[in-house]
ROMI-788512 format. One record per residue: residue number from 1; residue in one letter; x, y, z of N, C-alpha, C, O in turn. Coordinates in steps of 0.02 Angstrom, whole numbers, plus 50000, padded with zeros to 5 digits. Layout:
N
 num residuo   n_X   n_Y   n_Z  ca_X  ca_Y  ca_Z   c_X   c_Y   c_Z   o_X   o_Y   o_Z
 NUM       A     X     Y     Z     X     Y     Z     X     Y     Z     X     Y     Z
...
! end
This chain:
292
 num residuo   n_X   n_Y   n_Z  ca_X  ca_Y  ca_Z   c_X   c_Y   c_Z   o_X   o_Y   o_Z
   1       X 49906 52173 46482 49850 52204 46455 49791 52176 46396 49801 52178 46336
   2       X 49721 52148 46433 49689 52130 46358 49627 52156 46331 49590 52182 46373
   3       X 49608 52155 46273 49527 52190 46249 49500 52130 46286 49528 52075 46285
   4       X 49438 52146 46321 49371 52134 46349 49340 52131 46327 49362 52143 46270
   5       X 49259 52118 46321 49208 52147 46300 49200 52186 46327 49236 52195 46376
   6       X 49132 52249 46307 49110 52298 46332 49056 52284 46383 49026 52232 46368
   7       X 49037 52309 46432 48981 52282 46477 48913 52334 46460 48908 52394 46449
   8       X 48869 52285 46464 48792 52316 46442 48766 52351 46492 48773 52324 46546
   9       X 48734 52408 46492 48720 52454 46538 48639 52428 46554 48599 52404 46514
  10       X 48628 52445 46641 48563 52435 46624 48531 52480 46647 48562 52530 46664
  11       X 48473 52479 46653 48419 52558 46686 48460 52577 46758 48483 52633 46769
  12       X 48465 52520 46806 48499 52551 46882 48587 52568 46858 48623 52589 46903
  13       X 48607 52561 46812 48677 52569 46801 48719 52639 46777 48700 52684 46739
  14       X 48768 52634 46804 48830 52696 46780 48889 52648 46763 48912 52599 46792
  15       X 48909 52687 46692 48970 52682 46661 49018 52742 46675 49004 52802 46675
  16       X 49077 52712 46685 49129 52767 46701 49172 52745 46630 49163 52697 46592
  17       X 49223 52799 46627 49284 52805 46606 49332 52803 46663 49344 52847 46704
  18       X 49360 52738 46658 49382 52740 46730 49479 52776 46743 49519 52743 46710
  19       X 49510 52830 46784 49543 52854 46780 49604 52834 46837 49664 52849 46835
  20       X 49566 52794 46889 49599 52749 46947 49558 52710 46976 49500 52717 46992
  21       X 49619 52639 46984 49599 52591 47023 49625 52582 47079 49679 52558 47063
  22       X 49625 52584 47119 49668 52553 47187 49695 52492 47194 49659 52447 47171
  23       X 49740 52477 47217 49788 52395 47210 49785 52382 47305 49821 52412 47344
  24       X 49746 52344 47318 49708 52316 47360 49772 52238 47396 49811 52210 47358
  25       X 49769 52228 47433 49777 52161 47472 49752 52085 47426 49777 52031 47412
  26       X 49696 52115 47414 49628 52038 47416 49646 52073 47331 49614 52041 47290
  27       X 49683 52121 47301 49712 52093 47248 49751 52063 47194 49751 52053 47133
  28       X 49803 52047 47276 49857 52015 47257 49826 51941 47265 49840 51900 47221
  29       X 49783 51921 47318 49758 51866 47336 49727 51855 47271 49730 51797 47250
  30       X 49700 51896 47237 49649 51856 47188 49691 51835 47141 49695 51774 47132
  31       X 49727 51872 47105 49773 51856 47048 49813 51769 47060 49815 51723 47019
  32       X 49847 51772 47148 49876 51724 47148 49840 51655 47159 49860 51601 47180
  33       X 49780 51676 47138 49713 51594 47149 49682 51584 47204 49634 51546 47214
  34       X 49717 51626 47246 49688 51605 47346 49607 51606 47325 49584 51564 47363
  35       X 49562 51626 47292 49505 51635 47271 49470 51590 47249 49410 51592 47262
  36       X 49499 51529 47205 49475 51503 47129 49427 51472 47169 49385 51450 47129
  37       X 49405 51456 47240 49371 51368 47265 49288 51425 47255 49233 51401 47243
  38       X 49307 51521 47265 49242 51524 47266 49211 51568 47186 49158 51599 47181
  39       X 49266 51556 47131 49241 51585 47074 49238 51521 47029 49218 51538 46974
  40       X 49248 51465 47032 49278 51408 47001 49237 51386 46909 49248 51333 46879
  41       X 49188 51451 46880 49158 51421 46836 49179 51510 46783 49175 51523 46724
  42       X 49203 51553 46848 49212 51618 46808 49258 51588 46729 49279 51531 46727
  43       X 49267 51637 46667 49304 51620 46633 49362 51654 46651 49350 51701 46689
  44       X 49436 51646 46633 49475 51700 46634 49466 51728 46566 49424 51710 46525
  45       X 49522 51785 46559 49555 51819 46614 49512 51868 46678 49467 51907 46664
  46       X 49537 51855 46750 49470 51857 46791 49537 51936 46797 49598 51936 46784
  47       X 49483 52002 46823 49496 52056 46815 49507 52090 46877 49453 52111 46896
  48       X 49561 52107 46925 49551 52128 47003 49527 52178 47000 49498 52200 46950
  49       X 49535 52213 47063 49516 52267 47093 49445 52284 47131 49396 52248 47117
  50       X 49440 52324 47167 49385 52316 47210 49355 52416 47203 49301 52436 47224
  51       X 49398 52453 47174 49354 52507 47215 49375 52542 47139 49418 52516 47104
  52       X 49335 52611 47117 49385 52658 47035 49340 52710 47071 49296 52716 47113
  53       X 49389 52757 47013 49381 52839 47007 49382 52842 46925 49416 52810 46885
  54       X 49327 52898 46915 49318 52920 46828 49263 52947 46807 49218 52960 46846
  55       X 49260 52957 46754 49201 53013 46739 49125 52979 46720 49109 52924 46697
  56       X 49117 52993 46725 49033 52970 46698 49028 52970 46663 49046 53022 46634
  57       X 48987 52888 46603 48991 52929 46540 48935 52909 46492 48928 52912 46431
  58       X 48880 52876 46570 48824 52841 46538 48796 52831 46588 48827 52803 46633
  59       X 48717 52853 46601 48688 52829 46642 48610 52809 46619 48576 52823 46570
  60       X 48599 52770 46676 48544 52726 46669 48469 52748 46692 48466 52768 46750
  61       X 48397 52747 46647 48361 52800 46656 48331 52793 46724 48279 52823 46738
  62       X 48359 52760 46761 48321 52759 46845 48387 52778 46895 48398 52760 46953
  63       X 48425 52819 46852 48489 52840 46887 48478 52938 46887 48462 52971 46837
  64       X 48494 52967 46958 48447 53017 46945 48524 53076 46984 48547 53132 46973
  65       X 48535 53025 47025 48590 53053 47077 48653 53093 47048 48682 53139 47077
  66       X 48674 53059 46967 48746 53054 46931 48710 53076 46875 48656 53060 46852
  67       X 48779 53139 46850 48763 53176 46795 48823 53164 46742 48877 53159 46770
  68       X 48825 53158 46652 48886 53139 46639 48940 53208 46638 48941 53268 46627
  69       X 48976 53164 46654 49040 53207 46636 49067 53209 46718 49117 53241 46735
  70       X 49024 53170 46765 49069 53219 46825 49102 53184 46848 49096 53124 46835
  71       X 49157 53206 46897 49215 53134 46907 49141 53088 46987 49091 53110 47015
  72       X 49176 53030 46989 49118 52979 47026 49170 52924 47044 49213 52909 47003
  73       X 49169 52898 47093 49191 52871 47124 49131 52792 47143 49071 52798 47153
  74       X 49167 52729 47144 49131 52650 47166 49149 52611 47184 49210 52619 47186
  75       X 49136 52568 47200 49149 52513 47251 49143 52459 47189 49105 52483 47147
  76       X 49164 52407 47173 49210 52369 47159 49198 52300 47158 49252 52272 47149
  77       X 49126 52238 47166 49113 52190 47197 49096 52134 47142 49059 52152 47096
  78       X 49118 52073 47142 49171 52059 47187 49247 52091 47188 49288 52101 47233
  79       X 49245 52104 47109 49318 52111 47084 49309 52154 47031 49253 52179 47029
  80       X 49354 52171 46982 49331 52193 46934 49354 52260 46899 49342 52277 46841
  81       X 49392 52299 46952 49404 52353 46924 49449 52390 46892 49440 52451 46882
  82       X 49515 52349 46866 49559 52355 46814 49534 52340 46763 49535 52284 46738
  83       X 49498 52405 46733 49478 52411 46676 49457 52466 46642 49411 52490 46674
  84       X 49469 52507 46582 49474 52578 46568 49380 52590 46576 49352 52637 46604
  85       X 49356 52544 46548 49294 52547 46567 49243 52516 46573 49225 52476 46530
  86       X 49199 52531 46645 49165 52510 46693 49095 52508 46692 49070 52551 46655
  87       X 49053 52468 46723 48983 52488 46692 48962 52439 46787 48980 52382 46801
  88       X 48924 52484 46829 48941 52466 46913 48839 52502 46907 48811 52549 46879
  89       X 48817 52444 46951 48737 52477 46988 48741 52523 47014 48779 52512 47061
  90       X 48715 52597 47016 48689 52640 47008 48720 52665 47086 48756 52714 47097
  91       X 48692 52616 47133 48701 52615 47206 48766 52620 47228 48783 52651 47278
  92       X 48805 52588 47186 48876 52566 47219 48920 52659 47187 48979 52671 47202
  93       X 48895 52689 47162 48945 52765 47120 48907 52811 47165 48849 52804 47184
  94       X 48949 52858 47178 48919 52933 47192 48975 52958 47175 49024 52928 47154
  95       X 48968 53027 47187 49006 53113 47153 49086 53085 47218 49088 53057 47273
  96       X 49132 53112 47174 49197 53091 47198 49191 53139 47241 49138 53166 47223
  97       X 49214 53171 47292 49227 53224 47324 49258 53279 47311 49313 53275 47284
  98       X 49235 53334 47325 49244 53394 47295 49334 53414 47325 49358 53397 47379
  99       X 49355 53440 47291 49440 53440 47291 49478 53379 47295 49530 53383 47329
 100       X 49464 53327 47270 49495 53288 47276 49504 53264 47193 49462 53269 47148
 101       X 49564 53243 47191 49580 53220 47098 49555 53129 47127 49530 53109 47180
 102       X 49572 53101 47080 49548 53034 47021 49571 52966 47096 49536 52930 47131
 103       X 49662 52979 47091 49677 52943 47119 49652 52952 47206 49663 52899 47236
 104       X 49625 53000 47247 49619 52989 47312 49572 52971 47307 49559 52932 47353
 105       X 49512 52983 47253 49454 52963 47266 49451 52867 47274 49426 52827 47314
 106       X 49488 52862 47219 49486 52787 47214 49497 52759 47277 49472 52704 47288
 107       X 49528 52784 47318 49566 52750 47400 49507 52754 47468 49522 52744 47527
 108       X 49442 52769 47442 49402 52790 47489 49332 52723 47463 49313 52687 47509
 109       X 49309 52715 47412 49256 52654 47438 49266 52588 47456 49217 52561 47482
 110       X 49306 52562 47450 49328 52509 47474 49342 52496 47540 49317 52448 47570
 111       X 49386 52541 47568 49420 52514 47625 49366 52552 47669 49343 52533 47723
 112       X 49347 52626 47625 49305 52671 47684 49220 52643 47707 49192 52656 47760
 113       X 49196 52608 47657 49146 52540 47654 49157 52499 47702 49113 52482 47742
 114       X 49201 52484 47704 49211 52407 47747 49221 52415 47801 49206 52372 47842
 115       X 49262 52498 47830 49274 52486 47878 49201 52535 47921 49194 52540 47982
 116       X 49156 52563 47870 49079 52575 47896 49021 52546 47931 48981 52568 47972
 117       X 49038 52450 47880 49030 52434 47912 49050 52390 47964 49006 52356 47991
 118       X 49106 52385 47982 49150 52393 48028 49099 52401 48126 49074 52371 48173
 119       X 49122 52478 48089 49072 52505 48166 48986 52495 48146 48943 52499 48190
 120       X 48978 52488 48106 48925 52476 48112 48873 52407 48155 48825 52406 48194
 121       X 48915 52360 48120 48935 52287 48140 48934 52320 48222 48876 52328 48240
 122       X 48967 52335 48258 49003 52337 48329 48954 52388 48378 48956 52392 48440
 123       X 48920 52417 48342 48870 52472 48380 48890 52499 48435 48847 52499 48480
 124       X 48947 52526 48448 48965 52553 48484 48939 52639 48513 48930 52689 48478
 125       X 48932 52633 48574 48891 52686 48577 48962 52759 48596 49019 52738 48605
 126       X 48956 52802 48598 48999 52888 48611 49031 52861 48661 48993 52820 48685
 127       X 49085 52862 48692 49125 52861 48739 49146 52794 48762 49187 52794 48807
 128       X 49118 52715 48731 49143 52656 48726 49222 52675 48700 49243 52731 48685
 129       X 49262 52607 48700 49311 52600 48691 49307 52546 48630 49275 52493 48628
 130       X 49344 52570 48586 49378 52528 48517 49448 52508 48499 49488 52547 48473
 131       X 49457 52461 48510 49526 52409 48499 49530 52443 48407 49479 52468 48382
 132       X 49599 52436 48365 49601 52431 48310 49672 52428 48291 49715 52472 48289
 133       X 49676 52344 48273 49749 52349 48239 49747 52342 48177 49698 52319 48148
 134       X 49814 52368 48142 49814 52365 48090 49797 52461 48070 49779 52485 48016
 135       X 49810 52490 48124 49777 52538 48118 49824 52603 48063 49790 52651 48046
 136       X 49896 52601 48040 49915 52623 47995 49894 52592 47937 49895 52640 47898
 137       X 49880 52555 47911 49818 52546 47849 49774 52589 47823 49758 52643 47847
 138       X 49754 52565 47772 49706 52617 47748 49615 52600 47778 49569 52639 47792
 139       X 49619 52539 47778 49565 52504 47823 49572 52522 47876 49521 52547 47898
 140       X 49626 52523 47919 49634 52547 48001 49636 52612 48015 49631 52638 48070
 141       X 49643 52638 47959 49656 52710 47992 49563 52756 47954 49527 52803 47972
 142       X 49563 52718 47914 49484 52727 47930 49431 52737 47966 49395 52786 47975
 143       X 49433 52675 47990 49415 52636 48070 49438 52703 48120 49395 52731 48154
 144       X 49506 52724 48120 49502 52753 48173 49466 52822 48153 49435 52849 48199
 145       X 49465 52845 48110 49465 52918 48099 49365 52936 48086 49334 52990 48085
 146       X 49336 52844 48075 49254 52874 48088 49238 52850 48168 49193 52875 48203
 147       X 49277 52803 48187 49278 52805 48254 49293 52863 48312 49271 52860 48370
 148       X 49329 52912 48287 49336 52961 48345 49262 53005 48321 49223 53028 48363
 149       X 49251 53011 48245 49211 53074 48236 49138 53043 48246 49086 53073 48233
 150       X 49144 52959 48279 49077 52962 48308 49087 52954 48373 49057 52909 48403
 151       X 49138 53003 48412 49124 52990 48473 49163 52950 48531 49170 52967 48590
 152       X 49190 52879 48489 49240 52845 48514 49302 52857 48548 49339 52905 48537
 153       X 49314 52801 48603 49387 52834 48608 49444 52771 48590 49451 52732 48637
 154       X 49470 52762 48552 49521 52725 48497 49586 52711 48546 49622 52751 48575
 155       X 49587 52663 48545 49661 52626 48580 49702 52586 48506 49679 52530 48501
 156       X 49726 52593 48480 49753 52581 48412 49825 52546 48420 49861 52557 48469
 157       X 49844 52499 48365 49910 52480 48383 49984 52529 48328 49971 52572 48286
 158       X 50047 52509 48345 50055 52535 48251 50164 52533 48272 50182 52557 48326
 159       X 50188 52521 48252 50281 52523 48251 50256 52579 48267 50204 52611 48269
 160       X 50341 52583 48285 50371 52644 48299 50369 52717 48235 50345 52774 48237
 161       X 50405 52683 48186 50400 52701 48138 50324 52768 48107 50323 52824 48082
 162       X 50271 52717 48130 50202 52721 48110 50170 52770 48180 50129 52813 48166
 163       X 50189 52763 48243 50156 52787 48292 50145 52865 48283 50106 52882 48329
 164       X 50162 52925 48243 50142 52992 48243 50088 52974 48186 50043 53015 48193
 165       X 50079 52946 48152 50032 52950 48070 49949 52925 48110 49893 52939 48090
 166       X 49972 52878 48177 49907 52840 48202 49892 52889 48258 49838 52910 48279
 167       X 49931 52896 48271 49911 52975 48348 49877 53022 48314 49822 53038 48337
 168       X 49903 53057 48245 49862 53101 48183 49808 53067 48149 49769 53096 48112
 169       X 49807 53009 48162 49745 52999 48137 49679 53002 48187 49623 53009 48161
 170       X 49684 52999 48239 49632 53033 48312 49641 52976 48367 49602 52966 48413
 171       X 49706 52937 48352 49720 52884 48401 49703 52913 48472 49737 52964 48481
 172       X 49675 52904 48509 49695 52911 48581 49746 52876 48622 49774 52895 48673
 173       X 49748 52847 48604 49811 52764 48643 49849 52741 48579 49826 52728 48524
 174       X 49907 52740 48599 49947 52707 48538 49972 52657 48543 50032 52670 48542
 175       X 49964 52581 48550 50006 52514 48580 50070 52507 48530 50074 52538 48477
 176       X 50116 52466 48551 50167 52427 48502 50145 52366 48462 50135 52315 48494
 177       X 50134 52365 48387 50094 52328 48344 50142 52251 48360 50203 52256 48369
 178       X 50121 52210 48362 50136 52154 48377 50105 52073 48394 50044 52078 48402
 179       X 50123 52016 48400 50079 51950 48407 50065 51973 48492 50011 51954 48512
 180       X 50115 52018 48554 50053 52016 48582 50003 52062 48601 49974 52064 48655
 181       X 49994 52118 48531 49937 52193 48540 49901 52174 48592 49907 52210 48642
 182       X 49849 52108 48596 49825 52116 48664 49829 52126 48710 49789 52161 48741
 183       X 49887 52095 48737 49901 52106 48834 49929 52204 48814 49894 52242 48847
 184       X 49964 52230 48783 49985 52295 48762 49913 52346 48786 49919 52395 48823
 185       X 49871 52331 48766 49797 52356 48735 49750 52355 48805 49712 52400 48820
 186       X 49764 52286 48849 49735 52249 48886 49773 52304 48956 49738 52327 49002
 187       X 49854 52317 48948 49886 52354 49002 49868 52445 48983 49913 52486 48990
 188       X 49828 52456 48968 49807 52523 48937 49718 52511 48942 49692 52566 48930
 189       X 49674 52468 48952 49581 52467 48965 49607 52405 48993 49628 52362 48955
 190       X 49606 52397 49059 49630 52329 49098 49552 52300 49084 49552 52239 49072
 191       X 49495 52325 49084 49453 52273 49079 49428 52257 49042 49379 52220 49048
 192       X 49456 52286 48972 49447 52253 48907 49425 52288 48852 49369 52313 48862
 193       X 49445 52296 48806 49406 52361 48764 49332 52330 48726 49323 52278 48695
 194       X 49282 52387 48742 49208 52366 48682 49216 52326 48650 49197 52270 48665
 195       X 49250 52344 48587 49222 52328 48522 49329 52303 48486 49386 52313 48506
 196       X 49309 52282 48451 49395 52293 48413 49380 52276 48341 49339 52233 48324
 197       X 49432 52330 48286 49407 52288 48222 49496 52272 48201 49545 52309 48192
 198       X 49486 52204 48200 49550 52170 48174 49567 52184 48092 49556 52143 48047
 199       X 49596 52250 48082 49634 52277 48023 49710 52235 48000 49741 52225 47948
 200       X 49715 52224 48060 49788 52172 48040 49791 52100 48060 49829 52074 48100
 201       X 49733 52068 48016 49693 52004 48025 49744 51962 48075 49760 51904 48061
 202       X 49765 51990 48124 49787 51928 48195 49731 51866 48225 49747 51816 48257
 203       X 49665 51884 48206 49625 51828 48217 49650 51828 48302 49660 51882 48330
 204       X 49656 51784 48328 49650 51730 48372 49718 51763 48423 49724 51736 48478
 205       X 49753 51801 48411 49783 51851 48447 49768 51912 48462 49809 51949 48489
 206       X 49694 51937 48446 49677 52008 48460 49629 51984 48520 49606 52017 48567
 207       X 49621 51922 48505 49557 51916 48565 49567 51923 48640 49517 51916 48675
 208       X 49627 51937 48670 49620 51953 48756 49606 52028 48771 49607 52057 48825
 209       X 49587 52059 48686 49601 52132 48707 49520 52159 48736 49507 52203 48776
 210       X 49466 52102 48689 49437 52137 48712 49402 52078 48776 49414 52020 48795
 211       X 49347 52142 48796 49317 52115 48867 49261 52062 48844 49250 52048 48785
 212       X 49221 52028 48909 49195 51983 48894 49151 52017 48875 49136 52071 48900
 213       X 49115 51984 48814 49052 51985 48772 49037 52034 48730 48985 52046 48699
 214       X 49110 52070 48732 49128 52096 48677 49115 52083 48596 49101 52028 48572
 215       X 49126 52154 48552 49141 52117 48482 49197 52124 48449 49238 52167 48462
 216       X 49204 52074 48394 49253 52077 48345 49248 52088 48282 49218 52044 48252
 217       X 49275 52151 48233 49238 52149 48169 49316 52140 48138 49365 52177 48141
 218       X 49303 52063 48102 49351 52056 48058 49339 52046 47988 49282 52049 47965
 219       X 49398 52032 47948 49397 52018 47875 49433 51944 47862 49470 51908 47894
 220       X 49400 51942 47799 49439 51882 47781 49404 51800 47829 49427 51746 47845
 221       X 49334 51838 47834 49305 51780 47831 49312 51748 47937 49285 51696 47956
 222       X 49349 51790 47979 49401 51775 48019 49317 51775 48087 49281 51821 48107
 223       X 49318 51699 48101 49268 51691 48164 49295 51635 48189 49300 51577 48169
 224       X 49321 51684 48263 49360 51640 48310 49309 51600 48353 49256 51582 48328
 225       X 49330 51582 48435 49313 51516 48467 49251 51546 48497 49248 51608 48494
 226       X 49209 51518 48521 49181 51531 48576 49181 51530 48627 49176 51481 48663
 227       X 49184 51569 48638 49238 51593 48721 49205 51662 48751 49178 51708 48720
 228       X 49212 51657 48807 49165 51733 48834 49122 51769 48841 49113 51813 48883
 229       X 49077 51744 48780 49042 51780 48768 49039 51835 48708 48995 51875 48695
 230       X 49117 51821 48667 49122 51864 48623 49075 51854 48559 49044 51803 48541
 231       X 49080 51926 48526 49044 51913 48477 49063 51908 48412 49049 51968 48414
 232       X 49080 51899 48359 49122 51903 48282 49064 51920 48237 49006 51901 48234
 233       X 49100 51964 48204 49087 52017 48132 49124 52018 48073 49158 52065 48050
 234       X 49110 51949 48046 49155 51966 47974 49119 51996 47943 49059 51984 47942
 235       X 49147 52042 47909 49142 52101 47859 49158 52098 47790 49215 52111 47772
 236       X 49112 52084 47747 49103 52083 47668 49081 52146 47623 49024 52165 47613
 237       X 49134 52172 47601 49115 52242 47573 49064 52220 47523 49022 52265 47521
 238       X 49045 52158 47469 49009 52134 47443 48936 52150 47467 48888 52151 47427
 239       X 48929 52164 47537 48873 52152 47581 48834 52220 47576 48773 52221 47578
 240       X 48859 52256 47572 48852 52340 47594 48869 52370 47522 48841 52424 47514
 241       X 48911 52349 47464 48918 52387 47387 48875 52425 47355 48888 52461 47306
 242       X 48795 52414 47395 48742 52469 47371 48709 52513 47436 48658 52544 47449
 243       X 48747 52502 47453 48704 52575 47524 48749 52628 47495 48807 52629 47517
 244       X 48732 52669 47452 48715 52722 47433 48728 52776 47459 48777 52809 47441
 245       X 48691 52795 47504 48683 52836 47558 48738 52825 47604 48757 52880 47624
 246       X 48771 52776 47629 48828 52765 47651 48885 52790 47619 48928 52816 47654
 247       X 48890 52787 47574 48954 52793 47535 48952 52851 47535 48992 52880 47572
 248       X 48906 52889 47495 48877 52982 47493 48902 52997 47552 48945 53041 47547
 249       X 48894 52977 47612 48921 53005 47689 48985 52994 47694 49016 53038 47725
 250       X 49019 52947 47672 49081 52959 47669 49127 53029 47623 49172 53067 47642
 251       X 49085 53019 47546 49098 53074 47516 49112 53148 47562 49159 53187 47566
 252       X 49047 53141 47590 49031 53219 47662 49077 53233 47695 49084 53288 47721
 253       X 49143 53149 47704 49160 53152 47782 49241 53172 47724 49289 53188 47758
 254       X 49250 53171 47679 49305 53184 47647 49294 53252 47645 49338 53273 47683
 255       X 49268 53293 47628 49257 53360 47612 49281 53392 47654 49325 53435 47658
 256       X 49229 53350 47708 49234 53406 47779 49299 53411 47813 49317 53466 47833
 257       X 49357 53330 47825 49414 53346 47816 49416 53297 47881 49459 53305 47923
 258       X 49355 53229 47888 49352 53175 47947 49382 53132 47902 49415 53095 47939
 259       X 49392 53110 47836 49437 53056 47807 49464 53102 47759 49445 53151 47727
 260       X 49526 53059 47770 49613 53046 47750 49621 53049 47691 49662 53095 47681
 261       X 49603 53022 47635 49623 52991 47565 49699 52988 47573 49733 53039 47579
 262       X 49723 52928 47573 49819 52921 47584 49816 52880 47526 49787 52826 47523
 263       X 49852 52911 47472 49900 52895 47400 49962 52884 47421 49994 52931 47443
 264       X 49993 52811 47416 50051 52797 47453 50113 52825 47361 50165 52857 47363
 265       X 50070 52791 47283 50103 52803 47245 50077 52774 47193 50062 52715 47200
 266       X 50068 52802 47138 50033 52781 47094 50068 52753 47020 50129 52762 47013
 267       X 50022 52713 46956 50064 52668 46923 50026 52685 46857 49966 52672 46852
 268       X 50050 52706 46822 50024 52657 46734 50004 52599 46762 50030 52568 46809
 269       X 49928 52582 46712 49889 52547 46719 49938 52464 46679 49936 52410 46709
 270       X 49972 52470 46622 50002 52442 46633 50071 52412 46663 50110 52370 46641
 271       X 50069 52450 46725 50119 52443 46756 50105 52401 46832 50145 52394 46879
 272       X 50040 52380 46827 49998 52346 46898 50028 52266 46926 50014 52232 46976
 273       X 50088 52253 46850 50113 52190 46907 50163 52212 46941 50182 52166 46976
 274       X 50206 52275 46953 50248 52308 46979 50222 52306 47039 50238 52266 47083
 275       X 50157 52371 47045 50128 52399 47083 50090 52323 47141 50074 52326 47200
 276       X 50087 52272 47100 50076 52219 47137 50120 52205 47182 50102 52213 47240
 277       X 50209 52174 47164 50286 52160 47197 50279 52222 47248 50282 52210 47309
 278       X 50268 52312 47217 50254 52343 47265 50212 52318 47341 50245 52319 47393
 279       X 50163 52304 47341 50117 52289 47401 50140 52244 47430 50154 52238 47490
 280       X 50144 52204 47381 50171 52130 47411 50219 52120 47454 50220 52073 47494
 281       X 50291 52191 47444 50348 52204 47503 50342 52232 47569 50380 52240 47617
 282       X 50284 52242 47555 50260 52261 47634 50273 52325 47645 50277 52357 47593
 283       X 50282 52362 47702 50268 52441 47699 50246 52498 47672 50276 52550 47661
 284       X 50187 52480 47661 50156 52540 47636 50101 52560 47641 50048 52532 47628
 285       X 50120 52651 47673 50083 52646 47697 50030 52723 47646 50057 52769 47615
 286       X 49949 52710 47656 49906 52731 47603 49927 52663 47544 49963 52614 47540
 287       X 49869 52709 47498 49854 52661 47443 49884 52657 47393 49893 52716 47377
 288       X 49916 52615 47344 49926 52613 47274 49880 52601 47234 49838 52557 47246
 289       X 49878 52641 47176 49840 52673 47125 49867 52677 47058 49911 52714 47038
 290       X 49824 52618 47016 49818 52622 46947 49787 52698 46913 49736 52731 46919
 291       X 49841 52700 46880 49800 52758 46836 49792 52753 46746 49840 52751 46708
 292       X 49722 52752 46725 49717 52727 46662 49682 52810 46625 49669 52813 46565
! end
């Protein structure tokens, strides 16, 4: 734990007293130095974290959709959420869903906006078929739920222990996860899925599941080979971090029961190292959350 300078509030900004910040795989990669090439001039210490929830303590003069004292949730891009006081662009912050505490609210912005952006990029129509890998994870789970709400048929992967969870999220067909997931999806959808969201970051292994000319939404900038007219959509949450209407739509979908925030475990912020170890150990279902 270190002391860092307070951030200045601009006219379009919001200041939050952070109560919860999620622990994401990207956070562990940042901590491990995997992103040094992208931020070579940023001074240390780097602060991980990509989404938060907390009380609004101050708003800039151009911010009218939030009021001081209410619980809000926000996207933090590219990183910096693990701090007790944070300033964010007003369009990256919306009220937290009613009836949901800070820990659960914090799980929505980053994964939810990434899932929303993936589906927007794929632009499938009701009745078309979407494949989802990593469906038991937070990103994959939100993709499944948002896709079903949009009228899509969903073919998702899961381990035997996660099959009930993934079906509960709304998947129409569940196949065994693994390196042969494309073959298993093709067995269920012989013509191939219309689009695929690769939450498991399996890249090349998923391509065979997708029909000629289909789309693949990827994370971590994966773009596959130019074959069969496949279209690739690398999704970066930073590109949509200030699309406030979309984030507020996720809030409403949580309130309506369309989206289900899942908290696996909470840790005091002082135990962030242990939270990272737990995530890197694998098998976490739901999001680990730091309490401030």
